[in-house]
N, C-alpha and C positions, 0 to 999 in steps of 0.2 A: 069473049070474057077472059080477063087476065087470070092466070093461075097464081095462087098465093105461094110465096116462098115457104118451103118447109121450115119448121122450127128447129132449133138446135137439138132438142130432144128427139125429134123425128129423124133427123139426119144421123144422130148417134145410134139410134135403134137400128136404122138401116145398115150402118157400118158394122155394128155388132153382128147382125144377121149374115152379112157377107163374110166376115171373119169366121163365124161358126161354120158356114158352108164350106169354106176353103179348108178349114182345119180338118173337117171330116174326110176330105180327100176323094170323095166319090163324085166329083164334078168333072164333066168332060173338059179337056184342055182348052178348047175355044171359049167355052163358057167361063172357065176359071180365069182366063186372061181378061175377058170383059169385066168380070166381077172385080178382079184385082184393080183394073184401071178405074172402075167406078169407086172402089174403096179409097184409092189414092186421091181422087177428086173430092170425095166426101171429107177425107182427112184434112185436106188443104182448106176446104171451106170451113170446117169446124175450127181449125187453128186460127183462121182469120177472125171468126166470131169471138173466140176466146181472147185474142189479142185486143180486139176492139172493146170488149167488155172490161178487160184489165185496164185499158186506158181510161175508160169512162169511170170506173170505180177506183181509179188510182189517186183520187183526191178525197181528202177527208175534210169535214167541217169541224173546226175546233170549238171550244166552249164559248168563244166570242162571236161565233157565226162566220168566221173567216175561213176561206178555203185554203188548204195547204196540201202539199205533195205527200203522198203516202210512201213510207219507206218499207221496202220489202222485208219480210221477216227472215232472219238468218240466225245462225248460231254464232256468228262472228261477234266476239266480245266488244268490238268497236262500235257495234250497232245498238245504241240506246241502252247501255248498261249490261249488255252481254247475256246470253243464255235465255233471255226472256222472249224470244221469238219476235223481236221487233216492237214490243209493247212498252218499252221503258223499264226502268228499274222498279223493284218491288218495295221501295222504301216507303 
């Protein structure tokens, strides 16, 4: 029977538990190294999932039903009227 891949939330919870244990500092060195390595792997897996989700969600559907590229929100005044976190001007 194939094991299902853990969800993003499950992986994040596991990473948080590892970080908490390592921050407490009462983990034997060998165990701490293993946990650290597992934490790095989880962190990389989570980053891949976030990047994939960002690409998937990086398109918007406009009022005409057409797909268009999403512009990241910034405080750069050259981005859609400035200061509006990428949502256009408040006119």
